[in-house]
C-alpha positions in Angstrom: -0.1 0.1 0.0 1.4 3.3 -1.0 1.9 5.8 2.0 1.2 9.3 1.3 3.2 12.4 2.8 0.6 13.4 5.0 0.5 9.6 6.7 4.4 9.5 7.0 4.5 13.1 8.5 2.0 11.9 11.3 4.0 8.6 11.6 7.5 10.8 12.4 5.5 12.9 14.9 5.0 10.3 17.3 8.5 10.0 18.6 11.5 7.9 18.0 21.7 -3.7 16.0 29.2 -16.5 8.4 28.4 -16.7 4.6 30.8 -16.2 1.9 29.7 -13.7 -0.9 28.6 -16.1 -3.8 30.2 -15.4 -7.0 32.7 -12.9 -6.1 36.4 -14.3 -6.1 39.7 -12.9 -5.0 43.0 -12.6 -6.7 43.8 -16.1 -5.5 40.3 -17.4 -7.1 39.1 -17.9 -3.4 35.6 -16.5 -1.9 35.9 -13.5 0.4 35.9 -14.7 4.1 32.7 -13.5 6.1 32.8 -9.9 6.8 35.8 -9.2 4.8 35.9 -6.8 1.8 36.6 -8.1 -1.7 40.3 -7.8 -2.9 41.4 -4.3 -3.1 42.0 -4.7 -7.2 38.6 -5.9 -7.5 35.7 -3.3 -8.4 33.5 -2.5 -5.3 30.0 -3.5 -6.2 27.5 -0.5 -5.2 23.7 -1.2 -5.8 21.5 2.0 -5.4 17.9 1.1 -4.5 15.2 3.5 -4.2 11.2 4.0 -4.5 11.6 6.4 -7.7 9.1 8.5 -5.9 10.9 11.7 -6.2 9.7 14.7 -8.5 11.0 15.2 -11.8 11.4 18.8 -11.4 14.0 18.0 -8.6 15.2 15.0 -9.6 14.8 14.2 -13.4 16.3 10.8 -13.3 14.9 10.3 -9.7 17.2 9.5 -6.8 19.0 6.8 -8.0 20.1 8.6 -11.3 21.5 11.4 -9.3 23.4 9.5 -7.3 24.7 7.0 -9.8 25.8 10.1 -12.2 28.3 11.1 -9.4 29.2 7.4 -7.8 29.7 6.0 -11.6 32.3 8.1 -12.0 34.4 6.8 -9.1 37.2 4.6 -9.7 36.9 1.0 -8.5 33.4 1.3 -8.2 30.9 -1.0 -10.3 27.5 0.5 -10.1 24.1 -0.9 -10.3 20.4 0.3 -9.7 17.4 -1.2 -8.4 13.8 0.2 -7.4 10.9 -1.1 -6.0 9.1 -1.9 -8.9 11.4 -4.3 -10.2 10.9 -8.4 -9.8 11.2 -8.7 -6.0 11.6 -5.4 -5.6 14.8 -5.6 -7.1 16.4 -7.3 -4.4 16.7 -11.0 -5.5 18.8 -13.4 -4.0 21.0 -13.2 -7.2 21.2 -9.5 -7.1 22.2 -9.2 -3.3 25.0 -11.5 -3.9 26.6 -9.5 -6.7 26.5 -6.8 -4.4 29.0 -5.5 -1.9 27.5 -2.1 -0.7 23.6 -1.2 -0.5 22.8 2.2 -0.6 18.8 2.7 0.1 16.8 5.4 -0.3 13.3 5.3 0.6 10.5 7.8 1.9 6.9 7.1 1.2 6.6 3.3 0.5 8.5 1.5 3.3 5.4 -0.7 4.1 5.5 -2.1 0.3 8.7 -3.8 0.7 8.3 -7.5 0.9 9.2 -8.8 4.3 11.4 -11.6 3.1 13.3 -8.9 0.8 13.9 -6.7 3.9 14.8 -10.1 5.8 17.3 -10.8 3.4 19.2 -7.6 3.3 19.7 -7.6 7.1 20.9 -10.9 7.0 23.5 -10.4 4.8 24.6 -7.2 6.6 24.5 -9.2 10.0 26.7 -11.9 8.1 29.2 -9.4 6.8 28.3 -10.2 3.2 26.9 -6.8 2.8 27.3 -2.9 3.9 24.2 -0.8 4.1 24.2 2.9 3.8 20.6 4.4 4.8 19.7 8.0 3.5 17.5 10.4 4.7 13.9 8.5 5.7 15.2 5.3 5.0 15.7 5.3 8.9 12.0 4.4 8.8 12.8 1.4 6.3 12.3 -2.0 7.0 15.9 -2.7 6.5 17.3 -0.4 8.5 14.8 -1.0 11.6 15.5 -4.8 11.6 19.4 -4.0 11.8 18.6 -1.3 14.4 16.4 -3.2 16.7 14.4 0.2 17.6 11.6 2.6 16.0 14.4 4.6 14.3 11.9 7.5 14.4 13.4 11.0 15.0 11.9 13.1 17.4 10.0 15.5 15.1 10.1 16.6 11.6 9.3 20.0 10.0 9.3 20.6 6.0 9.6 24.2 5.5 12.6 24.6 3.0 15.0 26.3 5.7 18.9 26.0 5.7 20.7 23.0 7.5 24.0 23.8 8.8 26.3 20.4 9.1 29.1 20.4 11.2 31.9 17.5 11.2 32.3 16.0 14.5 34.7 13.3 13.5 37.3 14.7 11.0 39.6 11.8 11.1 36.8 9.4 10.2 37.1 8.0 6.7 33.1 9.4 5.9 34.4 13.0 6.5 37.3 12.6 4.4 37.6 15.7 2.1 34.5 17.4 4.0 34.4 20.6 5.7 31.4 22.1 7.6 28.9 23.1 5.0 25.2 24.4 5.0 22.5 23.3 2.6 20.4 26.1 1.8 16.8 24.5 1.5 16.0 21.6 2.9 13.6 19.7 5.6 14.2 19.2 9.5 14.5 16.2 11.4 15.5 16.5 15.4 16.4 14.7 18.5 15.8 12.6 19.9 16.4 10.2 17.1 15.8 6.5 18.7 18.8 4.5 17.3 21.2 2.8 19.4 24.4 4.1 20.5 26.5 4.5 17.4 30.2 3.9 17.3 30.8 7.3 15.7 29.2 10.4 15.2 30.2 12.1 11.7 27.9 14.8 11.3 25.6 16.9 13.3 22.9 19.0 11.7 21.3 21.9 13.3 18.4 24.5 12.2 17.7 28.1 13.3 15.0 27.2 15.4 17.6 25.5 17.7 16.9 21.6 16.4 19.6 19.4 16.0 20.2 16.2 14.9 22.9 13.6 14.6 23.0 13.4 11.1 25.9 11.2 10.3 26.1 7.6 12.3 28.0 4.3 12.1 27.4 1.1 13.3 29.1 -2.3 13.3 26.1 -4.8 13.2 27.0 -8.3 13.5 30.0 -8.5 10.7 28.7 -5.9 8.7 29.0 -1.9 8.7 26.2 0.3 8.7 25.9 4.0 8.3 23.1 6.5 8.3 23.3 10.0 6.1 19.8 11.9 7.3 20.6 14.7 3.8 18.6 13.9 1.0 15.0 14.8 1.0 13.5 14.6 -2.7 11.6 18.1 -2.4 14.9 20.0 -2.5 18.1 19.0 -4.8 20.2 18.0 -1.9 21.6 15.0 -3.3 23.3 17.4 -5.9 25.2 19.2 -3.2 29.3 18.3 -3.7 29.4 17.8 0.2 26.5 15.7 0.5 27.5 13.5 -2.7 31.3 13.1 -1.2 29.5 11.9 2.0 27.6 9.1 0.1 30.7 7.8 -1.9 32.7 7.9 1.2 30.0 6.0 3.5 29.9 3.3 0.7 33.8 3.1 0.5 33.6 2.7 4.5 30.8 0.3 4.4 32.4 -1.7 1.8 35.5 -1.8 4.1 38.1 0.2 1.0 38.8 2.6 4.1 
């Protein structure tokens, strides 16, 4: 069932965790051990998943297209795209087994994802077969909540197109590499308390002019897998074209794939 924007906002207002990678061989012809990245001389297989519900006026080729246009230029990255309308929501076992890092963008159709596909993603992350990068409202997606074991809801929400000021709290973390504090001119707002487990690292913190703050760049190790969350990226504003946001996403993919 499609969840409209109004219903999604109401849901946020209520408040506020070993198998070899199949088909991938290292330089010795052996499959990578659980929790270990592919060999450095192999491409990192990154798959971008989204609902493809973004306004065409903002994202002409939707969110996955905007991200692919940047990530696809990175050396050592083999890029693929999936969407909820594909067979098995673009997350068949065969496709997941050919993926090292899954970048997830969801917003309005969390409930439409089949439970077995969410479980397949979470299981591979926990077993070290898959890194997971959740963007924006993907904190409320089924795979992310399964990994965190909490509601994962921010304490509040406001969609008013005001600036977001992003500070770098862990400048030495690989996800922050090449990123200085920056401002997104127009976006929406999430605020604390953010109902997630204590992160290993708080890389970014966002603030807004009315005093709200949110830990907006977080990392965890869940089982044998790496998980990152980046708050930036609403579909109503061209945030994913911002150079610092793009750098944070690509850094997160490399980190989740154990390339840095």
